C-alpha positions in Angstrom: 112.1 63.2 68.1 108.5 62.2 69.1 109.9 60.4 72.2 111.7 63.6 73.3 108.5 65.7 72.8 106.5 63.1 74.8 109.1 63.1 77.6 109.0 67.0 77.7 105.2 66.9 77.8 105.2 64.4 80.6 107.7 66.4 82.6 105.6 69.5 82.1 102.4 67.7 83.2 104.1 66.3 86.3 105.7 69.7 87.3 102.4 71.5 86.7 100.5 69.0 88.8 103.0 69.3 91.7 102.8 73.1 91.5 99.0 72.9 91.6 99.1 70.6 94.6 101.5 73.0 96.5 99.2 75.9 95.6 96.2 74.1 96.9 98.0 73.1 100.1 99.0 76.7 100.7 95.4 77.9 100.3 93.7 75.4 102.4 96.4 74.9 105.2 95.4 77.3 107.9 97.8 80.2 108.2 97.7 80.0 112.0 99.1 76.5 111.8 101.9 77.6 109.5 103.6 79.3 112.4 105.5 77.0 114.7 104.0 78.5 117.8 100.9 80.6 117.7 101.8 82.0 121.1 105.1 83.3 119.7 103.2 86.0 117.5 103.3 89.6 118.7 102.5 93.1 117.4 104.6 96.2 117.8 104.5 99.7 116.4 101.8 102.3 116.1 98.0 102.6 116.4 97.5 100.3 113.3 99.3 97.6 115.4 97.1 98.3 118.4 94.0 97.8 116.3 95.3 94.7 114.4 96.3 93.1 117.7 92.7 93.5 119.0 91.2 92.0 115.8 93.7 89.1 115.7 93.8 88.5 119.5 97.6 88.9 119.6 99.7 90.2 122.4 100.9 93.8 121.6 103.4 96.3 122.7 102.2 98.7 120.0 101.3 102.3 121.1 99.1 105.0 119.6 101.3 107.7 118.1 104.5 105.6 118.0 107.2 106.5 115.6 109.8 104.0 114.2 112.4 105.3 116.6 110.2 104.0 119.5 110.2 100.4 118.1 113.6 99.1 119.3 112.4 99.6 122.9 109.2 97.7 122.1 111.2 94.8 120.6 113.3 94.5 123.7 110.0 93.8 125.6 109.2 90.8 123.4 110.8 87.3 123.5 113.9 86.4 121.5 112.8 84.4 118.4 109.3 85.9 118.3 107.5 86.7 115.1 106.5 90.4 115.2 103.9 92.1 113.1 105.3 95.6 113.0 103.4 98.7 112.0 105.3 102.0 111.4 105.5 104.8 108.9 102.3 106.8 109.3 103.5 108.9 112.3 106.9 109.2 110.7 105.3 110.6 107.6 103.4 113.2 109.6 106.8 114.2 111.1 108.2 114.6 107.6 110.3 111.4 108.0 112.7 113.1 110.4 115.3 110.4 111.3 113.3 107.7 109.6 116.1 105.8 107.8 118.3 105.7 110.9 115.3 104.5 112.9 114.6 101.7 110.4 118.2 100.6 110.6 118.0 100.5 114.5 114.8 98.4 114.3 116.4 95.9 111.9 119.5 95.7 114.0 117.6 95.1 117.2 115.4 92.4 115.6 118.5 90.7 114.2 120.3 90.7 117.5 117.2 89.2 119.2 116.5 86.7 116.4 113.0 88.2 115.9 111.2 87.7 112.6 109.7 91.0 111.5 106.7 91.2 109.2 106.7 94.9 108.6 103.5 96.6 107.6 103.9 100.1 106.2 101.7 103.1 106.2 98.3 103.2 104.6 97.4 105.5 101.7 96.0 108.7 103.1 95.4 111.2 100.2 93.1 113.4 102.3 96.1 114.3 104.5 99.0 116.6 103.8 101.6 113.9 104.7 100.6 111.4 102.0 103.6 112.1 99.9 105.8 111.4 102.9 103.9 108.2 103.5 104.6 107.2 99.9 108.3 107.9 100.4 108.3 105.8 103.6 106.5 103.0 101.8 109.1 103.0 99.0 112.0 103.0 101.4 110.6 100.2 103.5 109.8 98.1 100.4 113.5 98.3 99.5 115.0 98.0 103.0 112.9 95.4 104.7 113.0 91.7 103.8 109.4 90.8 104.8 107.3 93.9 103.9 103.6 94.4 103.4 102.6 97.7 101.8 99.2 98.8 103.1 99.3 101.4 100.3 99.2 98.6 97.8 96.0 97.2 99.2 92.8 98.6 97.7 90.7 99.0 100.9 87.0 99.6 100.3 85.2 102.6 101.7 83.7 100.4 104.5 87.2 99.2 105.4 88.5 102.7 105.9 88.1 105.4 108.6 90.3 108.3 107.8 93.9 107.1 107.9 92.9 104.1 110.0 90.9 101.1 109.1 87.5 99.9 110.4 87.4 96.5 112.2 86.4 95.0 108.8 89.5 96.5 107.2 91.8 95.3 110.0 90.3 91.8 109.7 91.0 91.8 106.0 94.6 93.1 106.7 95.1 90.3 109.2 94.1 87.7 106.6 96.7 89.1 104.3 99.6 89.5 106.7 99.2 86.3 108.6 99.9 84.4 105.3 103.4 86.0 105.2 
């Protein structure tokens, strides 16, 4: 009996040590190196994408005021196999989510056909604006429909990281640190 307990203890220590080493490697291994080709990273979507691309120094096809329905055309301008940081939802929320679900399906189909890896970043929390409940609905739908989803609504941005429904450069820099690890 004592031998079985000792074996179980040793296995637990070994597995725990391996998990600790993997965790440390993930934390210290630079995120930019984790991507096979840093030059294969792009940004698409709306004004949040425009700002993040500037902070991160990435090539962007994002446009201010873009809706999700505009994204398939943006994806067609990017290389096959690209990793794309995609920002949508805020402008769709302000349009009461008209055609949003169909647009999300079209984006996912286009990315799949082009073998593009999407890291989809949803709308930011904007309680001062009338469309915040629509933004919440968009966030919930995207969280359920998109494999690699980052909810900006779930990030507790500080006052100096926010500027209305956009972020400050400091906020976008923090967001970049979060999403590049995906």
